[in-house]
All heavy atoms as an XYZ file, in Angstrom:
990
protein
N       0.842     -1.185      0.000
C       0.000      0.000      0.000
C       0.888      1.250      0.000
O       1.911      1.265      0.667
C      -0.877      0.046      1.250
C      -2.019     -0.932      1.280
S      -3.299     -0.575      2.520
C      -2.499     -0.955      4.041
N       0.440      2.271     -0.716
C       1.148      3.550     -0.654
C       0.645      4.339      0.555
O      -0.280      3.911      1.253
C       0.997      4.327     -1.970
C      -0.430      4.717     -2.271
O      -1.210      5.058     -1.377
N      -0.802      4.695     -3.542
N       1.230      5.499      0.820
C       0.878      6.248      2.026
C      -0.588      6.688      2.045
O      -1.213      6.688      3.102
C       1.798      7.468      2.211
O       1.760      8.265      1.030
C       3.215      7.049      2.495
N      -1.144      7.047      0.899
C      -2.560      7.427      0.836
C      -3.446      6.240      1.202
O      -4.393      6.374      1.978
C      -2.900      7.935     -0.570
C      -4.401      8.082     -0.822
C      -4.838      9.507     -0.785
C      -6.257      9.714     -1.212
N      -7.253      9.353     -0.238
N      -3.132      5.074      0.658
C      -3.912      3.875      0.958
C      -3.789      3.492      2.431
O      -4.770      3.077      3.045
C      -3.461      2.713      0.072
C      -3.814      2.901     -1.388
C      -3.126      1.871     -2.281
O      -1.955      1.559     -2.106
N      -3.886      1.354     -3.245
N      -2.599      3.653      2.983
C      -2.405      3.357      4.407
C      -3.245      4.307      5.255
O      -3.923      3.896      6.195
C      -0.910      3.445      4.783
C      -0.149      2.297      4.126
C      -0.723      3.435      6.300
C       1.355      2.445      4.185
N      -3.224      5.586      4.905
C      -4.041      6.568      5.620
C      -5.522      6.266      5.524
O      -6.251      6.329      6.515
N      -5.977      5.929      4.325
C      -7.394      5.582      4.128
C      -7.768      4.340      4.930
O      -8.857      4.275      5.527
C      -7.696      5.348      2.643
C      -7.635      6.626      1.818
O      -7.633      7.735      2.403
O      -7.594      6.515      0.570
N      -6.876      3.351      4.950
C      -7.102      2.127      5.722
C      -7.282      2.468      7.205
O      -8.217      2.001      7.855
C      -5.912      1.163      5.527
C      -5.952     -0.049      6.399
C      -6.715     -1.149      6.051
C      -5.213     -0.091      7.580
C      -6.756     -2.277      6.872
C      -5.244     -1.213      8.399
C      -6.018     -2.302      8.042
N      -6.393      3.300      7.738
C      -6.470      3.692      9.140
C      -7.721      4.485      9.465
O      -8.361      4.257     10.501
N      -8.090      5.402      8.582
C      -9.292      6.205      8.816
C     -10.555      5.342      8.785
O     -11.466      5.551      9.585
C      -9.379      7.334      7.796
C      -8.353      8.417      8.042
C      -8.355      9.499      6.976
O      -9.340      9.612      6.220
O      -7.346     10.234      6.912
N     -10.586      4.379      7.891
C     -11.733      3.465      7.828
C     -11.817      2.642      9.113
O     -12.894      2.494      9.702
C     -11.622      2.549      6.614
C     -12.788      1.594      6.442
C     -12.635      0.785      5.153
C     -13.834     -0.092      4.906
N     -13.742     -1.411      5.454
N     -10.685      2.139      9.577
C     -10.652      1.358     10.818
C     -11.082      2.212     12.008
O     -11.849      1.759     12.872
C      -9.257      0.789     11.050
N     -10.629      3.458     12.048
C     -10.990      4.357     13.140
C     -12.485      4.667     13.118
O     -13.145      4.667     14.168
C     -10.179      5.649     13.046
N     -13.035      4.918     11.935
C     -14.472      5.201     11.818
C     -15.295      3.996     12.265
O     -16.294      4.154     12.987
C     -14.820      5.588     10.386
N     -14.887      2.811     11.870
C     -15.598      1.596     12.289
C     -15.538      1.428     13.803
O     -16.536      1.089     14.444
C     -15.019      0.363     11.592
C     -15.357      0.309     10.117
C     -14.618     -0.789      9.360
O     -13.775     -1.502      9.971
O     -14.869     -0.931      8.147
N     -14.371      1.679     14.376
C     -14.213      1.604     15.831
C     -15.161      2.584     16.528
O     -15.834      2.235     17.503
C     -12.755      1.907     16.216
C     -12.583      2.254     17.664
C     -12.461      1.267     18.634
C     -12.563      3.592     18.074
C     -12.317      1.605     19.979
C     -12.423      3.934     19.403
C     -12.303      2.938     20.355
O     -12.177      3.278     21.682
N     -15.195      3.820     16.045
C     -16.057      4.829     16.648
C     -17.526      4.417     16.566
O     -18.264      4.516     17.553
C     -15.832      6.186     15.987
C     -14.484      6.856     16.284
C     -14.271      8.052     15.377
C     -14.380      7.257     17.752
N     -17.947      3.945     15.412
C     -19.343      3.518     15.251
C     -19.674      2.362     16.195
O     -20.757      2.335     16.782
C     -19.620      3.127     13.801
C     -19.668      4.325     12.883
C     -19.836      3.969     11.424
O     -19.359      2.892     10.983
O     -20.449      4.780     10.706
N     -18.742      1.434     16.351
C     -18.949      0.310     17.273
C     -19.052      0.770     18.725
O     -19.581      0.053     19.568
C     -17.804     -0.702     17.149
C     -17.819     -1.466     15.852
C     -16.533     -2.248     15.608
O     -15.635     -2.264     16.494
O     -16.408     -2.842     14.516
N     -18.535      1.956     18.996
C     -18.567      2.508     20.350
C     -19.565      3.656     20.472
O     -19.372      4.585     21.259
C     -17.158      2.935     20.762
C     -16.296      1.737     21.054
O     -16.358      1.180     22.150
N     -15.522      1.283     20.078
N     -20.618      3.580     19.677
C     -21.783      4.472     19.764
C     -21.527      5.924     19.389
O     -22.234      6.827     19.841
C     -22.414      4.392     21.160
C     -22.867      2.988     21.492
O     -23.390      2.309     20.586
O     -22.682      2.548     22.649
N     -20.533      6.170     18.555
C     -20.341      7.500     17.981
C     -21.089      7.548     16.655
O     -21.134      6.558     15.931
C     -18.863      7.772     17.698
C     -18.009      7.994     18.919
C     -17.551      6.918     19.671
C     -17.630      9.274     19.310
C     -16.739      7.113     20.779
C     -16.825      9.475     20.415
C     -16.387      8.381     21.145
O     -15.589      8.582     22.240
N     -21.640      8.703     16.353
C     -22.231      8.924     15.036
C     -21.219      9.700     14.200
O     -20.756     10.777     14.611
C     -23.525      9.732     15.156
C     -24.158     10.035     13.827
C     -25.356     10.968     13.910
O     -25.800     11.285     15.033
O     -25.836     11.386     12.841
N     -20.868      9.156     13.059
C     -19.919      9.834     12.175
C     -20.678     10.928     11.426
O     -21.639     10.655     10.710
C     -19.275      8.854     11.169
C     -18.603      7.685     11.898
C     -18.294      9.589     10.258
C     -17.476      8.064     12.825
N     -20.241     12.166     11.591
C     -20.882     13.307     10.930
C     -20.190     13.652      9.617
O     -20.845     14.006      8.641
C     -20.879     14.527     11.851
C     -21.548     14.348     13.219
C     -21.372     15.598     14.064
C     -23.016     13.999     13.055
N     -18.862     13.566      9.602
C     -18.076     13.910      8.410
C     -16.798     13.091      8.427
O     -16.273     12.759      9.491
C     -17.662     15.387      8.413
C     -18.772     16.373      8.330
C     -19.149     16.752      6.920
O     -18.420     16.406      5.978
O     -20.175     17.400      6.765
N     -16.296     12.837      7.223
C     -14.959     12.268      7.076
C     -14.201     13.145      6.094
O     -14.757     13.606      5.105
C     -15.021     10.832      6.570
C     -15.504      9.886      7.670
C     -15.468      8.445      7.298
N     -14.125      8.019      6.894
C     -13.866      6.803      6.431
N     -14.829      5.913      6.317
N     -12.654      6.480      6.077
N     -12.946     13.406      6.396
C     -12.074     14.211      5.545
C     -12.664     15.591      5.247
O     -12.776     15.996      4.099
C     -11.739     13.465      4.254
C     -11.016     12.169      4.535
O     -10.027     12.151      5.239
N     -11.538     11.075      4.013
N     -13.027     16.291      6.301
C     -13.523     17.662      6.187
C     -12.332     18.561      5.868
O     -11.420     18.704      6.670
C     -14.199     18.082      7.497
C     -14.711     19.489      7.500
C     -15.850     19.822      6.793
C     -14.051     20.479      8.217
C     -16.328     21.123      6.810
C     -14.520     21.777      8.237
C     -15.664     22.105      7.522
N     -12.340     19.155      4.669
C     -11.180     19.917      4.186
C     -11.494     21.398      4.024
O     -12.532     21.772      3.497
C     -10.734     19.378      2.825
C     -10.044     18.058      2.892
C      -9.503     17.669      1.506
N      -8.698     16.485      1.571
C      -9.163     15.248      1.441
N     -10.440     15.040      1.244
N      -8.358     14.222      1.518
N     -10.518     22.186      4.433
C     -10.506     23.623      4.188
C      -9.115     23.972      3.673
O      -8.213     23.138      3.713
C     -10.785     24.388      5.483
C     -12.173     24.172      6.097
C     -12.214     24.750      7.503
C     -13.238     24.816      5.240
N      -8.930     25.209      3.218
C      -7.621     25.615      2.703
C      -6.506     25.399      3.716
O      -5.414     25.005      3.374
C      -7.643     27.101      2.327
C      -8.007     27.377      0.909
C      -7.625     28.798      0.570
C      -8.865     29.601      0.287
N      -8.568     30.958     -0.151
N      -6.811     25.682      4.974
C      -5.767     25.676      6.002
C      -5.742     24.425      6.863
O      -4.954     24.336      7.794
C      -5.915     26.902      6.904
C      -7.297     27.049      7.491
C      -7.672     26.353      8.610
C      -8.210     27.886      6.880
C      -8.942     26.496      9.141
C      -9.481     28.037      7.401
C      -9.848     27.344      8.540
N      -6.597     23.462      6.574
C      -6.554     22.266      7.407
C      -7.602     21.244      7.037
O      -8.535     21.521      6.286
N      -7.415     20.064      7.564
C      -8.336     18.956      7.340
C      -8.590     18.263      8.670
O      -7.697     18.176      9.511
C      -7.735     17.954      6.359
C      -8.601     16.728      6.161
C      -7.920     15.629      5.365
O      -6.871     15.877      4.762
O      -8.454     14.510      5.383
N      -9.800     17.788      8.821
C     -10.146     16.970      9.987
C     -10.505     15.593      9.447
O     -11.377     15.460      8.594
C     -11.317     17.574     10.776
C     -10.962     18.984     11.249
C     -11.670     16.673     11.962
C     -12.108     19.745     11.867
N      -9.817     14.563      9.945
C     -10.034     13.209      9.426
C     -11.456     12.721      9.678
O     -12.124     12.248      8.766
C      -9.030     12.224     10.042
C      -7.602     12.510      9.604
O      -7.411     13.005      8.473
O      -6.678     12.224     10.387
N     -11.908     12.834     10.925
C     -13.250     12.363     11.282
C     -13.885     13.356     12.245
O     -13.238     13.814     13.198
C     -13.208     10.972     11.950
C     -12.593      9.928     11.014
C     -14.603     10.529     12.385
C     -12.333      8.584     11.663
N     -15.137     13.669     11.982
C     -15.937     14.453     12.920
C     -17.074     13.543     13.355
O     -17.809     13.009     12.520
C     -16.483     15.747     12.285
C     -15.333     16.598     11.747
C     -17.316     16.527     13.305
C     -15.768     17.796     10.925
N     -17.188     13.347     14.658
C     -18.192     12.426     15.193
C     -18.926     13.095     16.354
O     -18.510     14.151     16.840
C     -17.526     11.142     15.660
N     -19.990     12.443     16.775
C     -20.757     12.961     17.907
C     -21.164     11.807     18.804
O     -21.526     10.729     18.331
C     -21.995     13.712     17.421
C     -22.768     14.386     18.531
C     -23.934     15.229     18.021
O     -24.281     15.125     16.835
O     -24.495     15.976     18.837
N     -21.072     12.049     20.103
C     -21.524     11.076     21.098
C     -21.955     11.840     22.332
O     -21.231     12.720     22.809
C     -20.409     10.092     21.443
C     -20.843      9.025     22.437
C     -19.742      8.009     22.671
C     -20.221      6.937     23.638
N     -19.186      5.924     23.876
N     -23.131     11.514     22.835
C     -23.649     12.148     24.051
C     -23.611     13.678     23.969
O     -23.173     14.355     24.894
C     -22.882     11.670     25.285
C     -22.987     10.179     25.480
O     -23.984      9.561     25.130
N     -21.945      9.587     26.027
N     -24.059     14.206     22.834
C     -24.120     15.649     22.598
C     -22.754     16.344     22.632
O     -22.668     17.549     22.821
C     -25.064     16.327     23.593
C     -26.495     15.872     23.411
O     -26.906     15.649     22.247
O     -27.211     15.718     24.423
N     -21.697     15.590     22.468
C     -20.347     16.153     22.380
C     -19.840     15.922     20.971
O     -19.884     14.798     20.462
C     -19.431     15.476     23.392
S     -17.714     16.067     23.328
N     -19.368     16.968     20.330
C     -18.783     16.813     18.999
C     -17.293     16.524     19.180
O     -16.619     17.151     19.992
C     -19.044     18.050     18.109
C     -18.650     17.743     16.680
C     -18.376     19.282     18.634
C     -19.256     18.672     15.662
N     -16.823     15.533     18.440
C     -15.453     15.046     18.604
C     -14.716     15.156     17.271
O     -15.166     14.618     16.265
C     -15.444     13.583     19.097
C     -14.024     13.106     19.334
C     -16.289     13.423     20.358
N     -13.598     15.859     17.284
C     -12.761     16.019     16.106
C     -11.588     15.056     16.263
O     -10.842     15.129     17.245
C     -12.282     17.466     15.983
C     -13.430     18.429     15.859
C     -13.964     19.047     16.980
C     -13.999     18.678     14.624
C     -15.042     19.915     16.865
C     -15.080     19.545     14.498
C     -15.601     20.159     15.618
N     -11.454     14.149     15.300
C     -10.501     13.048     15.437
C      -9.420     13.120     14.367
O      -9.714     13.169     13.176
C     -11.228     11.680     15.340
C     -10.244     10.539     15.526
C     -12.372     11.590     16.341
N      -8.183     13.109     14.814
C      -7.037     12.981     13.930
C      -6.585     11.527     13.993
O      -6.398     10.978     15.081
C      -5.907     13.914     14.377
C      -4.633     13.792     13.580
C      -4.733     14.260     12.138
O      -5.735     14.899     11.757
O      -3.792     13.987     11.369
N      -6.427     10.891     12.834
C      -6.040      9.485     12.772
C      -4.598      9.391     12.278
O      -4.239      9.992     11.269
C      -6.971      8.686     11.829
C      -6.558      7.221     11.776
C      -8.429      8.824     12.262
N      -3.792      8.634     12.995
C      -2.406      8.381     12.606
C      -2.230      6.874     12.466
O      -2.487      6.128     13.407
C      -1.420      8.936     13.640
C      -1.390     10.450     13.688
C      -0.879     10.999     12.375
C      -0.792     12.501     12.368
N      -0.507     13.017     11.052
N      -1.790      6.444     11.302
C      -1.652      5.020     11.002
C      -0.181      4.693     10.786
O       0.495      5.344      9.988
C      -2.468      4.659      9.743
O      -3.808      5.127      9.916
C      -2.478      3.166      9.514
N       0.282      3.684     11.496
C       1.685      3.281     11.405
C       1.790      1.757     11.484
O       0.946      1.085     12.056
C       2.515      3.870     12.551
C       2.518      5.377     12.642
C       3.363      6.003     11.550
N       3.517      7.426     11.719
C       2.688      8.354     11.268
N       1.599      7.998     10.633
N       2.920      9.634     11.439
N       2.885      1.264     10.964
C       3.188     -0.164     11.084
C       3.682     -0.466     12.499
O       3.371     -1.500     13.073
C       4.237     -0.583     10.059
C       4.517     -2.075     10.039
C       5.528     -2.459      8.992
N       5.062     -2.277      7.634
C       4.378     -3.183      6.931
N       4.078     -4.328      7.466
N       4.012     -2.925      5.704
N       4.463      0.456     13.062
C       4.999      0.270     14.410
C       5.310      1.638     15.004
O       5.068      2.659     14.371
C       6.247     -0.625     14.394
C       7.311     -0.118     13.430
O       7.580      1.105     13.432
O       7.868     -0.928     12.674
N       5.843      1.642     16.196
C       6.169      2.916     16.840
C       7.671      3.075     17.033
O       8.130      3.736     17.955
C       5.422      3.052     18.166
C       5.745      1.941     19.139
O       6.461      1.002     18.810
N       5.194      2.032     20.339
N       8.442      2.510     16.141
C       9.901      2.557     16.236
C      10.435      3.993     16.192
O      11.463      4.296     16.790
C      10.546      1.664     15.157
C      11.981      1.346     15.544
C      10.468      2.288     13.790
C      12.582      0.196     14.792
N       9.727      4.881     15.515
C      10.145      6.285     15.438
C       9.310      7.177     16.353
O       9.221      8.378     16.162
C      10.068      6.788     13.995
C      11.029      6.087     13.080
C      10.572      5.210     12.119
C      12.390      6.296     13.199
C      11.452      4.552     11.273
C      13.287      5.649     12.363
C      12.820      4.767     11.400
N       8.664      6.603     17.341
C       7.839      7.354     18.276
C       6.374      7.007     18.102
O       5.966      6.364     17.134
N       5.604      7.409     19.078
C       4.166      7.144     19.035
C       3.526      7.991     17.935
O       3.896      9.157     17.754
C       3.518      7.457     20.378
C       4.054      6.612     21.529
C       3.872      5.124     21.311
O       2.885      4.715     20.674
O       4.728      4.355     21.790
N       2.581      7.440     17.223
C       1.926      8.201     16.149
C       1.334      9.530     16.623
O       1.413     10.531     15.914
C       0.832      7.251     15.665
C       1.337      5.897     16.004
C       2.099      6.066     17.285
N       0.790      9.553     17.832
C       0.178     10.786     18.341
C       1.195     11.910     18.494
O       0.824     13.088     18.475
C      -0.520     10.520     19.673
O       0.401     10.020     20.625
N       2.478     11.574     18.611
C       3.512     12.605     18.725
C       3.645     13.425     17.444
O       4.204     14.514     17.460
C       4.862     11.969     19.064
C       4.905     11.351     20.442
C       6.210     10.635     20.705
O       6.604      9.748     19.973
N       6.881     11.048     21.768
N       3.128     12.904     16.354
C       3.204     13.601     15.073
C       2.064     14.613     14.892
O       1.994     15.284     13.873
C       3.247     12.610     13.916
C       4.559     11.875     13.870
C       4.756     10.717     14.609
C       5.623     12.367     13.129
C       5.978     10.058     14.609
C       6.853     11.720     13.115
C       7.018     10.570     13.858
O       8.234      9.920     13.863
N       1.192     14.710     15.875
C       0.162     15.743     15.866
C       0.759     16.914     16.654
O       0.483     17.111     17.833
C      -1.170     15.242     16.485
C      -2.247     16.311     16.347
C      -1.618     13.947     15.822
N       1.596     17.667     15.970
C       2.326     18.750     16.613
C       1.450     19.991     16.790
O       0.281     20.028     16.394
C       3.597     19.075     15.840
C       3.334     19.544     14.407
O       2.162     19.792     14.047
O       4.300     19.657     13.638
N       2.052     21.011     17.396
C       1.337     22.249     17.695
C       0.709     22.865     16.448
O      -0.439     23.309     16.467
C       2.298     23.230     18.372
C       1.677     24.534     18.754
C       0.818     24.617     19.848
C       1.924     25.688     18.025
C       0.230     25.818     20.212
C       1.346     26.893     18.372
C       0.498     26.955     19.466
O      -0.087     28.150     19.802
N       1.452     22.880     15.352
C       0.950     23.458     14.098
C      -0.267     22.674     13.595
O      -1.285     23.261     13.214
C       2.066     23.456     13.050
C       1.694     24.105     11.743
C       2.889     24.121     10.796
C       2.493     24.718      9.469
N       3.601     24.741      8.517
N      -0.179     21.350     13.608
C      -1.297     20.500     13.170
C      -2.503     20.700     14.087
O      -3.640     20.784     13.628
C      -0.852     19.025     13.151
C      -1.921     18.055     12.744
C      -2.230     18.175     11.269
C      -3.162     17.064     10.826
N      -3.644     17.255      9.476
N      -2.259     20.779     15.384
C      -3.346     21.009     16.336
C      -4.075     22.316     16.034
O      -5.307     22.372     16.060
C      -2.805     21.036     17.766
C      -2.328     19.701     18.263
C      -1.671     19.793     19.625
O      -1.859     20.762     20.360
N      -0.879     18.787     19.960
N      -3.314     23.367     15.740
C      -3.937     24.659     15.418
C      -4.758     24.590     14.138
O      -5.841     25.179     14.066
C      -2.888     25.759     15.328
C      -2.512     26.279     16.692
O      -3.280     26.176     17.643
N      -1.322     26.825     16.808
N      -4.269     23.880     13.122
C      -5.031     23.718     11.885
C      -6.354     23.004     12.173
O      -7.410     23.397     11.659
C      -4.236     22.932     10.843
C      -3.121     23.708     10.213
N      -3.314     24.886      9.543
C      -1.798     23.461     10.153
C      -2.156     25.335      9.099
N      -1.212     24.491      9.466
N      -6.299     21.971     12.978
C      -7.511     21.216     13.308
C      -8.473     22.088     14.118
O      -9.675     22.108     13.841
C      -7.158     19.922     14.076
C      -6.384     18.967     13.156
C      -8.422     19.245     14.613
C      -5.752     17.783     13.873
N      -7.959     22.819     15.085
C      -8.818     23.688     15.901
C      -9.473     24.776     15.049
O     -10.657     25.095     15.231
C      -8.015     24.310     17.041
C      -7.689     23.313     18.133
C      -6.853     23.949     19.225
C      -6.515     22.954     20.302
N      -5.693     23.541     21.377
N      -8.723     25.353     14.111
C      -9.292     26.378     13.232
C     -10.369     25.789     12.324
O     -11.415     26.401     12.111
C      -8.196     27.048     12.414
C      -7.314     27.940     13.255
O      -7.724     28.438     14.298
N      -6.083     28.125     12.830
N     -10.113     24.610     11.781
C     -11.116     23.945     10.946
C     -12.348     23.591     11.771
O     -13.483     23.713     11.296
C     -10.527     22.698     10.293
N     -12.140     23.190     13.013
C     -13.264     22.862     13.900
C     -14.113     24.095     14.174
O     -15.348     24.016     14.198
C     -12.742     22.272     15.210
N     -13.473     25.237     14.356
C     -14.216     26.478     14.595
C     -15.080     26.831     13.391
O     -16.227     27.261     13.538
C     -13.245     27.618     14.907
N     -14.557     26.627     12.191
C     -15.341     26.882     10.982
C     -16.495     25.880     10.891
O     -17.631     26.248     10.606
C     -14.457     26.808      9.715
C     -15.295     26.816      8.456
C     -13.455     27.950      9.710
N     -16.205     24.610     11.138
C     -17.229     23.574     11.034
C     -18.381     23.833     12.003
O     -19.544     23.730     11.637
C     -16.621     22.188     11.294
C     -17.644     21.088     11.201
C     -18.002     20.563      9.968
C     -18.283     20.592     12.331
C     -18.956     19.567      9.863
C     -19.236     19.596     12.240
C     -19.570     19.084     11.005
O     -20.533     18.107     10.904
N     -18.057     24.149     13.223
C     -19.099     24.312     14.242
C     -19.692     25.711     14.253
O     -20.733     25.912     14.858
C     -18.541     24.031     15.647
O     -17.505     24.970     15.936
C     -18.055     22.613     15.774
N     -18.996     26.641     13.605
C     -19.423     28.038     13.653
C     -19.505     28.505     15.107
O     -20.360     29.294     15.476
C     -20.743     28.242     12.918
C     -20.956     29.677     12.506
O     -20.021     30.459     12.479
N     -22.186     30.014     12.195
N     -18.663     27.927     15.935
C     -18.559     28.232     17.363
C     -19.888     28.004     18.099
O     -20.183     28.620     19.106
C     -18.039     29.673     17.610
C     -16.857     30.005     16.720
C     -17.644     29.877     19.063
C     -15.600     29.203     16.951
N     -20.716     27.116     17.603
C     -22.011     26.875     18.234
C     -21.975     25.767     19.283
O     -22.841     25.697     20.134
C     -23.055     26.538     17.175
C     -23.393     27.713     16.295
C     -24.386     27.377     15.221
O     -25.074     26.350     15.333
O     -24.466     28.137     14.257
N     -21.000     24.889     19.211
C     -20.916     23.801     20.182
C     -20.069     24.252     21.360
O     -18.992     24.799     21.197
C     -20.251     22.564     19.560
C     -21.133     21.787     18.632
C     -21.293     22.172     17.314
C     -21.789     20.647     19.069
C     -22.097     21.447     16.450
C     -22.593     19.912     18.217
C     -22.738     20.319     16.908
O     -23.528     19.598     16.065
N     -20.564     24.036     22.548
C     -19.752     24.325     23.721
C     -19.086     23.050     24.227
O     -18.072     23.110     24.891
C     -20.601     24.941     24.844
O     -21.691     24.070     25.123
C     -21.122     26.297     24.442
N     -19.664     21.904     23.890
C     -19.108     20.636     24.339
C     -18.436     19.949     23.154
O     -19.099     19.324     22.329
C     -20.216     19.756     24.926
C     -19.662     18.590     25.723
O     -18.445     18.569     25.978
O     -20.449     17.700     26.083
N     -17.127     20.127     23.053
C     -16.375     19.482     21.987
C     -15.017     19.073     22.521
O     -14.555     19.579     23.540
C     -16.233     20.386     20.770
C     -15.400     21.607     20.955
S     -15.162     22.474     19.393
C     -16.085     23.955     19.697
N     -14.405     18.137     21.821
C     -13.070     17.713     22.211
C     -12.279     17.275     20.983
O     -12.845     17.063     19.917
C     -13.105     16.641     23.290
C     -13.612     15.318     22.850
C     -13.407     14.259     23.959
N     -13.474     12.964     23.358
C     -14.483     12.114     23.512
N     -15.494     12.418     24.283
N     -14.463     10.949     22.910
N     -10.976     17.131     21.193
C     -10.057     16.763     20.122
C      -9.348     15.473     20.520
O      -8.653     15.439     21.532
C      -9.056     17.892     19.872
C      -9.731     19.171     19.460
C     -10.126     20.106     20.403
C      -9.999     19.413     18.123
C     -10.766     21.275     20.021
C     -10.634     20.583     17.732
C     -11.028     21.512     18.679
N      -9.569     14.425     19.735
C      -9.015     13.105     20.011
C      -8.008     12.718     18.938
O      -8.024     13.259     17.833
C     -10.115     12.032     20.024
C     -11.119     12.199     21.142
O     -10.997     13.145     21.948
O     -12.040     11.363     21.218
N      -7.173     11.758     19.265
C      -6.278     11.133     18.295
C      -6.527      9.629     18.372
O      -6.646      9.069     19.467
C      -4.792     11.432     18.589
C      -3.884     10.623     17.664
C      -4.499     12.920     18.458
N      -6.631      9.006     17.218
C      -6.701      7.552     17.165
C      -5.457      7.058     16.444
O      -5.165      7.475     15.322
C      -7.984      7.051     16.466
C      -9.208      7.408     17.310
C      -7.905      5.537     16.224
C     -10.523      6.924     16.758
N      -4.716      6.195     17.133
C      -3.528      5.571     16.561
C      -3.921      4.182     16.058
O      -4.494      3.391     16.804
C      -2.436      5.406     17.617
C      -1.965      6.704     18.219
C      -0.968      6.501     19.340
O      -1.093      5.502     20.087
O      -0.064      7.337     19.467
N      -3.637      3.922     14.801
C      -3.934      2.618     14.206
C      -2.609      1.978     13.816
O      -1.843      2.546     13.049
C      -4.844      2.755     12.963
C      -5.103      1.383     12.345
C      -6.153      3.447     13.321
N      -2.363      0.805     14.375
C      -1.184      0.021     14.008
C      -1.658     -1.127     13.137
O      -2.613     -1.826     13.487
C      -0.479     -0.519     15.254
C       0.134      0.561     16.098
C      -0.579      1.135     17.137
C       1.407      1.016     15.835
C      -0.024      2.137     17.913
C       1.979      2.022     16.608
C       1.255      2.585     17.648
N      -0.985     -1.315     12.004
C      -1.414     -2.352     11.067
C      -0.298     -3.360     10.825
O       0.878     -3.096     11.100
C      -1.880     -1.738      9.746
C      -0.769     -1.146      8.916
C      -0.138     -1.904      7.921
C      -0.336      0.148      9.118
C       0.885     -1.364      7.161
C       0.694      0.683      8.365
C       1.303     -0.072      7.392
O       2.325      0.453      6.649
N      -0.703     -4.502     10.324
C       0.247     -5.546      9.933
C      -0.273     -6.176      8.651
O      -1.393     -5.892      8.207
C       0.366     -6.597     11.035
N       0.558     -7.012      8.063
C       0.200     -7.682      6.820
C       0.427     -9.180      6.976
O       1.415     -9.615      7.565
C       1.061     -7.147      5.672
C       0.806     -7.812      4.354
C       1.770     -7.359      3.275
O       2.700     -6.594      3.580
O       1.604     -7.795      2.128
N      -0.513     -9.950      6.460
C      -0.367    -11.408      6.452
C      -0.965    -11.924      5.154
O      -2.110    -11.611      4.823
C      -1.077    -12.031      7.651
C      -0.842    -13.523      7.773
C      -1.399    -14.071      9.062
C      -1.029    -15.540      9.166
N      -1.436    -16.089     10.449
N      -0.181    -12.680      4.416
C      -0.617    -13.252      3.140
C      -1.163    -12.189      2.186
O      -2.168    -12.393      1.511
C      -1.664    -14.347      3.363
C      -1.128    -15.490      4.199
O       0.049    -15.839      4.106
N      -1.974    -16.068      5.030
N      -0.510    -11.027      2.174
C      -0.914     -9.962      1.262
C      -2.123     -9.155      1.710
O      -2.568     -8.268      1.001
N      -2.654     -9.456      2.886
C      -3.812     -8.713      3.404
C      -3.386     -7.898      4.622
O      -2.628     -8.371      5.465
C      -4.925     -9.677      3.799
C      -5.445    -10.464      2.624
C      -6.917    -10.679      2.772
C      -7.370    -11.455      1.544
N      -8.646    -11.088      1.113
N      -3.913     -6.691      4.693
C      -3.602     -5.808      5.808
C      -4.715     -5.896      6.840
O      -5.887     -6.041      6.506
C      -3.449     -4.373      5.308
C      -2.205     -4.189      4.494
C      -2.187     -4.499      3.138
C      -1.048     -3.734      5.082
C      -1.040     -4.351      2.384
C       0.116     -3.577      4.346
C       0.123     -3.886      2.991
N      -4.319     -5.805      8.099
C      -5.296     -5.852      9.177
C      -4.826     -4.953     10.317
O      -3.656     -4.590     10.400
C      -5.526     -7.283      9.664
C      -4.316     -7.942     10.289
C      -4.111     -7.882     11.662
C      -3.373     -8.613      9.516
C      -3.002     -8.468     12.252
C      -2.264     -9.199     10.091
C      -2.080     -9.125     11.460
O      -0.985     -9.713     12.027
N      -5.774     -4.594     11.174
C      -5.468     -3.751     12.325
C      -4.874     -4.636     13.414
O      -5.506     -5.588     13.871
C      -6.732     -3.029     12.842
C      -6.421     -2.250     14.113
C      -7.299     -2.108     11.770
N      -3.671     -4.308     13.803
C      -2.982     -5.035     14.865
C      -3.370     -4.473     16.231
O      -3.572     -5.204     17.181
C      -1.474     -4.926     14.633
C      -0.616     -5.703     15.567
C       0.841     -5.741     15.116
C       1.430     -4.366     14.937
N       2.866     -4.358     14.650
N      -3.473     -3.133     16.288
C      -3.832     -2.458     17.535
C      -4.422     -1.097     17.196
O      -4.017     -0.460     16.230
C      -2.595     -2.284     18.421
C      -2.883     -1.642     19.743
C      -1.632     -1.462     20.604
O      -0.525     -1.838     20.168
O      -1.782     -0.920     21.710
N      -5.374     -0.664     18.002
C      -5.975      0.657     17.833
C      -6.035      1.298     19.208
O      -6.508      0.677     20.164
C      -7.372      0.526     17.225
C      -8.064      1.825     16.837
C      -8.890      1.622     15.580
C      -8.936      2.328     17.970
N      -5.544      2.527     19.297
C      -5.566      3.270     20.564
C      -6.354      4.566     20.381
O      -6.045      5.353     19.483
C      -4.151      3.631     21.011
C      -3.254      2.459     21.248
C      -1.886      2.967     21.674
N      -0.896      1.930     21.639
C       0.404      2.159     21.573
N       0.863      3.395     21.519
N       1.251      1.162     21.546
N      -7.320      4.778     21.232
C      -8.138      5.995     21.188
C      -7.705      6.882     22.337
O      -7.892      6.546     23.507
C      -9.615      5.617     21.303
C     -10.527      6.787     21.177
N     -11.884      6.673     21.352
C     -10.316      8.088     20.891
C     -12.451      7.843     21.178
N     -11.519      8.730     20.902
N      -7.146      8.036     22.006
C      -6.682      8.991     23.018
C      -7.682     10.138     23.054
O      -7.716     10.984     22.149
C      -5.273      9.509     22.691
C      -4.311      8.321     22.532
C      -4.791     10.484     23.770
C      -2.994      8.681     21.874
N      -8.521     10.149     24.073
C      -9.518     11.218     24.217
C      -8.855     12.466     24.800
O      -7.908     12.372     25.577
C     -10.655     10.754     25.124
C     -11.461      9.613     24.528
C     -12.636      9.200     25.403
O     -12.889      9.833     26.437
O     -13.296      8.224     25.011
N      -9.365     13.628     24.399
C      -8.820     14.919     24.854
C      -7.311     14.978     24.660
O      -6.571     15.375     25.555
C      -9.169     15.150     26.336
C     -10.643     15.375     26.528
O     -11.247     16.213     25.878
N     -11.238     14.593     27.419
N      -6.869     14.596     23.482
C      -5.441     14.522     23.191
C      -4.779     15.910     23.187
O      -3.601     16.047     23.482
C      -5.202     13.823     21.867
N      -5.552     16.918     22.828
C      -5.027     18.302     22.844
C      -6.154     19.280     23.005
O      -7.299     18.954     22.966
C      -4.190     18.609     21.605
C      -4.898     18.401     20.279
C      -5.550     19.448     19.657
C      -4.888     17.155     19.656
C      -6.187     19.259     18.436
C      -5.516     16.956     18.431
C      -6.177     18.003     17.823
């Protein structure tokens, strides 16, 4: 898989995980000039903006470490546009998806949901 396919694989796995845990997916890949939000979901009247990081392993650090200050600001700005500042109950999560391959098929090895990541 190329990097786009790996990212899409991780985002699909994260969306499925969220749905299995009673989140309603509102948007996927919400894009603006200055930023993108991978998944926008809602649970218990809280809107959740999710950044998904997909990696084979954590040899170069935890995937969530790659959501740096600049990326966080882009996501927060996009969230403000999306919500039009109407939601008071919102949070920013990161989902780390670790994948592996067996017999030419990719699968989720581990998924970590970090609530209130930033």
